[in-house]
DOLO-284690 format. One record per residue: x, z, y of N, C-alpha, C in turn; residue in one letter. Coordinates in steps of 0.001 Angstrom, whole numbers. Each point is the difference from the previous one (the first is absolute). Example, Ala and Ser with C-alpha at 12.3 -4.5 7.8 and 13.67 -1.06 7.14 Angstrom:
! DOLO-284690
[rec [13190,7800,-5690],[-890,0,1190],[900,0,1200],'A']
[rec [-350,-720,1050],[820,60,1190],[-770,730,1090],'S']
//
This chain:
! DOLO-284690
[rec [100588,87831,103807],[-1085,1615,-292],[-29,1199,420],'X']
[rec [4266,-4928,6500],[642,-140,-833],[793,-173,-1048],'X']
[rec [-404,-989,-444],[100,-1122,-960],[1433,625,-627],'X']
[rec [1002,-387,178],[1252,358,-598],[54,1245,-432],'X']
[rec [-306,892,1139],[239,1345,32],[-1203,970,-1162],'X']
[rec [-638,-1115,34],[-1574,1097,-534],[-139,-422,-1304],'X']
[rec [266,-1408,-463],[-781,-450,-866],[100,-629,-855],'X']
[rec [-39,5,-1626],[865,-550,-1139],[-1134,-1162,-562],'X']
[rec [-533,-922,-670],[-496,-934,-689],[-89,632,-1413],'X']
[rec [-1460,254,-201],[-374,451,-1191],[-1455,-453,-407],'X']
[rec [-362,-751,-1488],[-1036,-538,-486],[-954,1164,480],'X']
[rec [-1248,-601,813],[-804,858,-61],[-1053,416,-929],'X']
[rec [-329,1494,81],[-528,436,-1086],[-1578,497,384],'X']
[rec [-728,939,-720],[-1206,-312,-65],[-430,1414,880],'X']
[rec [-481,254,1589],[39,961,572],[-1142,1235,-547],'X']
[rec [-667,866,1138],[-935,617,-276],[-1548,-911,-481],'X']
[rec [225,-1185,342],[-1045,-566,-673],[519,-1296,-729],'X']
[rec [-709,-522,-645],[872,-1299,-746],[215,-1326,1229],'X']
[rec [-616,-262,843],[14,-879,1182],[1033,386,1000],'X']
[rec [468,1018,164],[707,480,1253],[1803,-499,-1119],'X']
[rec [1107,32,1503],[827,165,-694],[917,1326,400],'X']
[rec [975,261,-326],[870,1200,513],[465,18,1102],'X']
[rec [1107,392,521],[1558,230,501],[413,-673,-1006],'X']
[rec [1424,-297,850],[1318,-148,-711],[1177,745,252],'X']
[rec [1220,384,-759],[695,639,200],[803,500,1527],'X']
[rec [188,1042,841],[752,172,855],[1840,-18,-128],'X']
[rec [181,-1129,702],[1805,563,-552],[417,1252,378],'X']
[rec [-883,-210,1065],[1020,1960,234],[-903,847,-172],'X']
[rec [-459,312,-1370],[-602,795,-309],[579,1152,-394],'X']
[rec [907,-3,-537],[1177,1211,-521],[1100,-306,1237],'X']
[rec [-266,-172,1042],[1773,-259,613],[-507,1614,698],'X']
[rec [800,965,-265],[482,1160,648],[798,347,1076],'X']
[rec [382,-1210,604],[264,-211,1308],[-963,-522,1291],'X']
[rec [-864,4,-545],[-935,-382,1032],[-758,1487,571],'X']
[rec [-476,69,1229],[-555,1206,759],[-1773,-284,-378],'X']
[rec [-646,1045,-419],[-1522,-135,-683],[-252,836,373],'X']
[rec [-1140,-14,916],[-1407,1063,353],[-462,585,-879],'X']
[rec [216,1536,-490],[-331,202,-1153],[-1679,244,301],'X']
[rec [-193,63,-1080],[-1887,543,-164],[124,1464,314],'X']
[rec [-1316,60,834],[-521,1271,-53],[-1471,210,32],'X']
[rec [-385,1266,-1122],[-1011,-527,-1046],[-837,848,1204],'X']
[rec [-912,-719,419],[-1513,609,692],[-536,1226,-416],'X']
[rec [-445,385,1095],[-589,1482,-636],[-1146,-632,-443],'X']
[rec [-358,1211,-792],[-1789,-115,-570],[-835,1214,349],'X']
[rec [-1548,-810,384],[-413,1257,481],[-803,887,-1399],'X']
[rec [-285,-970,-979],[-512,560,-1435],[803,-830,-790],'X']
[rec [-773,262,-988],[817,-798,-1341],[-630,-1781,-346],'X']
[rec [-1262,-300,841],[-805,-893,-218],[429,-520,1495],'X']
[rec [1024,51,933],[-740,-670,1511],[551,-1554,72],'X']
[rec [995,-91,-579],[795,-759,-173],[-459,-1357,-962],'X']
[rec [-802,117,-1444],[-73,-815,-441],[-123,-1273,234],'X']
[rec [-1046,210,708],[-650,-1703,516],[617,-87,1745],'X']
[rec [490,-1276,-39],[477,64,1664],[-1517,-183,843],'X']
[rec [387,653,1106],[-1114,-637,973],[408,-552,842],'X']
[rec [-485,-275,1333],[-102,-681,1304],[1451,749,788],'X']
[rec [-634,1157,-493],[1041,996,1288],[1583,-324,-387],'X']
[rec [-268,70,-1465],[1906,247,-1090],[498,-1582,644],'X']
[rec [-755,-1153,244],[321,-1235,-90],[592,-85,1622],'X']
[rec [-843,801,768],[251,-159,1473],[1322,513,375],'X']
[rec [93,1410,-454],[1289,897,268],[1067,-534,-644],'X']
[rec [147,-1002,-1482],[1308,-223,68],[456,-1345,251],'X']
[rec [-1116,-383,556],[-350,-1935,524],[916,264,1695],'X']
[rec [-420,1335,379],[666,181,1445],[1397,278,-274],'X']
[rec [142,806,-843],[1578,440,-534],[1085,-1112,268],'X']
[rec [-315,-946,-655],[503,-1499,-273],[-703,-744,930],'X']
[rec [-529,-29,1017],[-87,-902,1416],[-522,-1172,-739],'X']
[rec [-906,-156,-1278],[-922,-1010,-290],[-1319,291,406],'X']
[rec [-900,-1180,-614],[-1219,302,-48],[-685,549,-1555],'X']
[rec [-901,323,464],[-839,294,-1228],[-101,-1014,-1243],'X']
[rec [-708,-942,1031],[-357,-1441,-1132],[1222,-180,-167],'X']
[rec [873,128,-108],[1669,-456,-610],[206,200,-988],'X']
[rec [-156,1875,173],[66,659,-1593],[-842,-570,-1177],'X']
[rec [-1439,173,507],[-942,-659,-536],[197,-993,-1210],'X']
[rec [503,-1020,1294],[32,-1440,-771],[1060,419,-1253],'X']
[rec [858,735,7],[1160,-360,-1085],[-816,914,-958],'X']
[rec [-801,936,-90],[-808,564,-817],[-756,-927,-376],'X']
[rec [-620,-722,467],[-726,-1185,-482],[488,-718,-1285],'X']
[rec [1224,-742,494],[709,-608,-722],[42,797,-1417],'X']
[rec [1108,1135,113],[405,429,-1138],[-582,905,-789],'X']
[rec [-1471,733,599],[-735,1060,-1026],[-1295,-814,372],'X']
[rec [-231,-1182,368],[-1992,-481,217],[-945,552,1291],'X']
[rec [-614,-405,-53],[-694,-59,1195],[-637,1971,172],'X']
[rec [-160,249,-1562],[-391,1318,-427],[1044,1266,1084],'X']
[rec [1094,-426,189],[948,844,213],[205,1598,-288],'X']
[rec [7,-650,-1431],[177,1374,-1080],[999,-126,-239],'X']
[rec [893,1370,-231],[1204,361,-30],[208,928,-1894],'X']
[rec [-712,-122,-182],[-278,979,-1690],[-817,-651,-1231],'X']
[rec [612,-200,-508],[-921,-540,-1459],[-826,1425,-310],'X']
[rec [732,1355,84],[-701,855,-454],[595,1335,342],'X']
[rec [-798,741,-313],[487,1584,871],[1659,37,-212],'X']
[rec [662,-70,1004],[1759,327,-549],[517,-1597,-303],'X']
[rec [-968,-754,-45],[955,-892,-470],[-548,-1377,955],'X']
[rec [1284,-688,794],[500,-1078,786],[-96,-967,-627],'X']
[rec [-844,-796,738],[66,-1658,-302],[1369,-583,-584],'X']
[rec [599,-573,-953],[1160,-297,-469],[50,-1404,-608],'X']
[rec [796,-686,326],[651,-1237,-867],[1649,281,-250],'X']
[rec [-255,466,-1975],[1143,173,-99],[559,-1971,-574],'X']
[rec [1531,48,954],[272,-1318,-46],[1333,153,-798],'X']
[rec [-411,-1070,-1180],[1222,-160,-1224],[1305,-319,670],'X']
[rec [-55,-1326,726],[1332,-469,741],[551,1318,792],'X']
[rec [-924,916,660],[1243,877,599],[370,822,-955],'X']
[rec [-549,199,-1098],[357,1159,-1133],[811,-618,-1022],'X']
[rec [61,-1042,-36],[1282,-1126,-972],[1297,424,989],'X']
[rec [-244,127,1491],[1094,293,1030],[654,1692,255],'X']
[rec [-1000,547,-48],[226,1824,240],[712,344,-1537],'X']
[rec [-982,-108,-840],[183,597,-1054],[1779,155,-439],'X']
[rec [438,-1598,325],[1317,426,-773],[966,1201,702],'X']
[rec [-515,-457,1296],[576,982,690],[351,1487,-59],'X']
[rec [-1229,522,-563],[-88,1254,-425],[144,43,-1891],'X']
[rec [1054,-867,-518],[269,-213,-1316],[-682,-28,-671],'X']
[rec [-1374,-628,129],[-541,-706,-845],[273,-1009,-752],'X']
[rec [-270,66,-1355],[127,-1340,-927],[-990,-686,-325],'X']
[rec [-367,-1160,756],[-1103,-993,241],[-651,-248,-1546],'X']
[rec [1103,-14,-709],[-724,-885,-1024],[-233,1121,-1635],'X']
[rec [407,589,594],[-220,1978,-524],[-1434,304,578],'X']
[rec [-286,359,1161],[-1354,83,677],[-793,-907,-255],'X']
[rec [70,-1163,-427],[-1093,-1204,-663],[-367,490,-1210],'X']
[rec [1220,531,-914],[-809,660,-1243],[-508,1116,41],'X']
[rec [304,697,555],[-932,1714,12],[-982,195,1478],'X']
[rec [-38,-1580,660],[-1794,354,575],[104,-1512,1056],'X']
[rec [-677,-940,-1335],[-144,-1112,67],[-981,-54,1065],'X']
[rec [-1182,1036,368],[-389,-654,1076],[430,-155,1709],'X']
[rec [926,643,-215],[484,-305,1242],[145,-1000,580],'X']
[rec [476,-858,-1019],[633,-1597,398],[-1128,-1165,-646],'X']
[rec [-1276,603,-63],[-1379,-889,-58],[-742,235,1338],'X']
[rec [-782,-1413,215],[-757,17,718],[-1203,1314,-162],'X']
[rec [-198,602,1350],[-1540,675,-78],[-920,-163,-1003],'X']
[rec [-323,935,-729],[-618,-91,-1303],[-1544,640,339],'X']
[rec [-438,-736,690],[-1627,324,1095],[-1019,106,-1624],'X']
[rec [152,-748,-719],[-1025,472,-1336],[67,1594,-262],'X']
[rec [1320,-5,-426],[375,1260,-715],[-490,1282,1426],'X']
[rec [483,-467,495],[-12,1606,1112],[-1082,-376,945],'X']
[rec [-1085,-892,133],[-847,-22,631],[-452,-662,1334],'X']
[rec [1625,113,505],[-3,-357,1593],[1268,-620,596],'X']
[rec [172,-882,694],[1817,174,574],[589,636,209],'X']
[rec [-572,1476,901],[365,845,325],[483,875,-1092],'X']
[rec [-1179,101,-1441],[561,671,-689],[1344,-374,-637],'X']
[rec [-292,-1065,-775],[1468,-590,-214],[877,74,582],'X']
[rec [349,-61,1339],[1139,-124,691],[173,2003,27],'X']
[rec [-665,480,172],[762,1589,-509],[-132,201,-1393],'X']
[rec [-421,-693,-637],[791,75,-1520],[1256,-941,-409],'X']
[rec [446,-859,872],[1375,-456,-16],[596,985,649],'X']
[rec [-241,869,1400],[1029,288,612],[-74,1742,-681],'X']
[rec [-342,436,-1100],[-198,1049,-153],[902,-388,-1545],'X']
[rec [17,-922,-643],[1161,-314,-1042],[1258,-170,833],'X']
[rec [-331,-757,880],[1786,-709,495],[473,1872,311],'X']
[rec [-907,637,89],[595,1535,909],[838,942,-1451],'X']
[rec [-391,-363,-1039],[-151,640,-1038],[1465,-483,-454],'X']
[rec [906,-1534,440],[1470,277,-390],[792,540,1402],'X']
[rec [-842,-254,846],[566,519,992],[-392,-173,1641],'X']
[rec [-109,1392,531],[-1347,-140,1101],[581,-397,1190],'X']
[rec [1303,416,-60],[346,-955,1931],[-663,-1430,369],'X']
[rec [1373,-922,-1583],[-805,-1397,130],[-1013,-749,33],'X']
[rec [-1025,1030,-849],[-1123,-362,-297],[-795,362,1423],'X']
[rec [230,933,673],[-503,318,1371],[246,-998,1355],'X']
[rec [1385,-303,-134],[375,-778,989],[-560,-1416,-550],'X']
[rec [185,-539,-921],[-949,-1110,-619],[-1373,-146,290],'X']
[rec [-289,451,1037],[-1688,258,-177],[-346,-144,2040],'X']
[rec [-1188,-997,223],[-291,33,1171],[-1240,809,79],'X']
[rec [127,1060,1265],[-1317,1187,52],[-812,-478,973],'X']
[rec [-1367,457,-173],[-938,830,1016],[-610,-1212,739],'X']
[rec [-596,356,1027],[-964,-953,774],[1434,-1337,962],'X']
[rec [1217,211,181],[697,-1037,444],[1011,-482,-1025],'X']
[rec [-261,250,-1299],[785,-382,-1092],[1920,-456,299],'X']
[rec [-58,1371,566],[1709,213,196],[811,531,-1099],'X']
[rec [1147,-695,-257],[949,-224,-1599],[456,2135,47],'X']
[rec [-387,138,-1175],[999,1285,-88],[1383,126,536],'X']
[rec [529,-1264,-374],[1699,-483,305],[83,658,1213],'X']
[rec [-882,-126,986],[-127,192,1551],[15,1341,55],'X']
[rec [46,924,-920],[-338,1903,480],[1487,-31,1043],'X']
[rec [806,-483,434],[587,1042,1172],[68,-841,1217],'X']
[rec [-640,-1329,137],[-795,-297,931],[-926,359,419],'X']
[rec [-1034,582,-1009],[-806,352,518],[58,1596,425],'X']
[rec [1327,328,22],[300,1643,485],[459,1239,-828],'X']
[rec [-465,-708,-1286],[-254,1406,-627],[1263,117,-812],'X']
[rec [362,1228,-650],[1375,399,-381],[75,-637,-1753],'X']
[rec [-1063,-550,-508],[-69,-457,-1364],[-966,-871,-426],'X']
[rec [-53,-889,-878],[-1033,-948,-166],[-1165,1292,-324],'X']
[rec [425,740,-935],[-1353,876,-352],[-471,880,1095],'X']
[rec [416,335,906],[-155,609,1281],[-1118,-1107,271],'X']
[rec [152,-1537,736],[-486,-1283,-157],[-1009,204,-952],'X']
[rec [-245,288,-803],[-1238,-267,-1041],[-824,981,88],'X']
[rec [322,1497,-160],[-456,1001,657],[-1016,180,1076],'X']
[rec [754,-918,1318],[-570,-173,1240],[-1454,-710,29],'X']
[rec [830,-1504,-667],[-1533,-850,-232],[-782,323,-1100],'X']
[rec [67,1067,-966],[-804,517,-687],[-706,856,733],'X']
[rec [213,663,522],[-697,709,1134],[-1514,58,760],'X']
[rec [63,-1057,795],[-1231,-1024,907],[748,-561,380],'X']
[rec [-1350,-1076,785],[476,-1307,388],[357,437,1553],'X']
[rec [7,956,683],[731,516,1217],[1803,-139,-378],'X']
[rec [259,248,-860],[1266,448,-386],[448,-1551,-391],'X']
[rec [-731,-861,-448],[512,-1490,-257],[-42,-687,1324],'X']
[rec [-1222,432,1097],[746,-629,1299],[712,714,940],'X']
[rec [1016,705,-306],[375,715,709],[1313,-643,-492],'X']
[rec [646,-206,-1846],[900,-792,-307],[17,-1274,263],'X']
[rec [-916,-950,363],[0,-912,258],[1130,-272,1375],'X']
[rec [-932,1296,678],[412,30,1662],[1687,-31,-115],'X']
[rec [246,964,-690],[1085,94,-153],[1365,-1070,-581],'X']
[rec [-1089,-1085,-995],[718,-967,-491],[503,-705,867],'X']
[rec [-1379,-477,696],[164,-1112,922],[1220,-110,1236],'X']
[rec [-157,1567,505],[948,418,947],[1091,24,-748],'X']
[rec [491,296,-904],[1511,165,-857],[578,-1586,-143],'X']
[rec [-599,-478,-67],[124,-1224,-608],[-381,-1300,1092],'X']
[rec [-244,-8,1507],[356,-421,749],[-1019,-1300,332],'X']
[rec [-1293,685,-541],[-1425,-746,78],[-993,129,752],'X']
[rec [356,1437,1082],[-1004,-164,1116],[145,-1075,1065],'X']
[rec [282,-361,833],[548,-894,424],[-861,-1350,-248],'X']
[rec [115,-460,-903],[-958,-970,-830],[-1517,368,-118],'X']
[rec [-386,902,-549],[-1563,555,-138],[-164,729,1577],'X']
[rec [780,237,687],[-805,178,1250],[-24,-1488,1226],'X']
[rec [881,-1108,-444],[-134,-894,542],[-1033,-838,-513],'X']
[rec [-638,140,-782],[-758,-965,-983],[933,-1433,-406],'X']
[rec [951,449,-320],[913,-779,-284],[-214,-332,-1842],'X']
[rec [-901,-196,-543],[-499,-329,-1534],[951,-52,-442],'X']
[rec [824,-1474,247],[988,-1045,-940],[1102,1241,-508],'X']
[rec [321,664,1359],[1626,626,-48],[-324,1333,-981],'X']
[rec [-1660,874,344],[26,897,-887],[-666,-391,-1589],'X']
[rec [-452,-903,-188],[-267,-371,-1787],[1424,-362,-471],'X']
[rec [700,-776,706],[924,62,-297],[1259,1109,-493],'X']
[rec [-165,1292,901],[742,1142,-405],[-762,471,-1225],'X']
[rec [-1061,3,386],[-1230,1062,-715],[106,-607,-1482],'X']
[rec [-266,-1034,-178],[-214,-1020,-1722],[773,-651,-116],'X']
[rec [1027,-95,1054],[955,-851,-1110],[149,-1615,995],'X']
[rec [1434,-692,-952],[268,-1579,551],[-1223,-686,-116],'X']
[rec [-1077,454,-1166],[-812,-1130,-548],[-1766,339,854],'X']
[rec [280,875,629],[-1481,534,870],[-339,-1493,1125],'X']
[rec [688,-527,261],[-466,-1414,1057],[-799,-698,-1179],'X']
[rec [473,-183,-1101],[-744,-1041,-1248],[-1132,175,-399],'X']
[rec [216,2021,-37],[-1782,436,-571],[-886,-186,1105],'X']
[rec [276,-334,1310],[-716,633,887],[24,1089,675],'X']
[rec [779,1169,-134],[-495,1296,265],[-366,140,1288],'X']
[rec [1169,-763,534],[-447,-21,1260],[-1165,-305,1001],'X']
[rec [-358,-747,-479],[-1586,-1301,783],[-1145,1622,-1107],'X']
[rec [537,751,-1208],[-1047,793,110],[-59,1239,487],'X']
[rec [1360,118,463],[-162,1254,958],[-403,-175,1177],'X']
[rec [10,-1348,655],[-151,8,1271],[-1585,-291,198],'X']
[rec [-621,-701,-1207],[-1468,182,-419],[-686,1341,-218],'X']
[rec [883,1102,-385],[-773,899,-614],[96,936,1576],'X']
[rec [928,57,897],[466,759,945],[-1210,-779,1249],'X']
[rec [-412,-835,75],[-1311,-459,614],[-1485,329,-739],'X']
[rec [-271,337,-1212],[-1028,568,-493],[6,1651,227],'X']
[rec [1017,376,462],[484,1520,792],[-382,-94,1211],'X']
[rec [140,-998,399],[-546,556,1695],[1258,-57,617],'X']
[rec [1143,-1024,-468],[1106,-155,614],[-229,-1078,1392],'X']
[rec [1059,491,785],[-117,-780,1201],[912,-1359,-121],'X']
//
């Protein structure tokens, strides 16, 4: 999210939209021996300059990566939907709080899952859209409840923004901590795009997307079940929709 180098199989959760599937965990997400390209914060012309992505934003990052704009937009189509929105509300990125990831990462931060379930049962239930009014509102509520128990494990267990990158991959995104990763995800869609660029660079995915090898990219980005989910064929179709060659 190369196969053995990058991925471990987990049961799929719900992504930013109920029908989408998130990425699985990177084996190398916490490997401090890897050389990772640091995130360079783009300059802001004004407070709102990078709130919504422009065609120039896509073009600049695509040129840096040596890939087509249509290829990047294809990923957004699959992960965030045709609206290409990275935010649910001001300062609130689209998220998917993933319980399977939380059950993996929370104990690493000293969380007793049995006690956590008694303290915050909402964390362990399906998103309650009736209570909160929408899927995103329900997911945000689960995240906030998990943060009350332990912030870092909650942030690491969530998939973020228009590219639905797992918080556990903060180091592969070139940030110094999961909190910095979330701060940038929460600032603008341009930041989300830059984080995506760092993530696929540091995870060895650029060649696959550059060559439009959709299956190779899908297996790294979405996990070993990507083929059965037809993630690669959906990517190819979205790429063609955006004028890919």
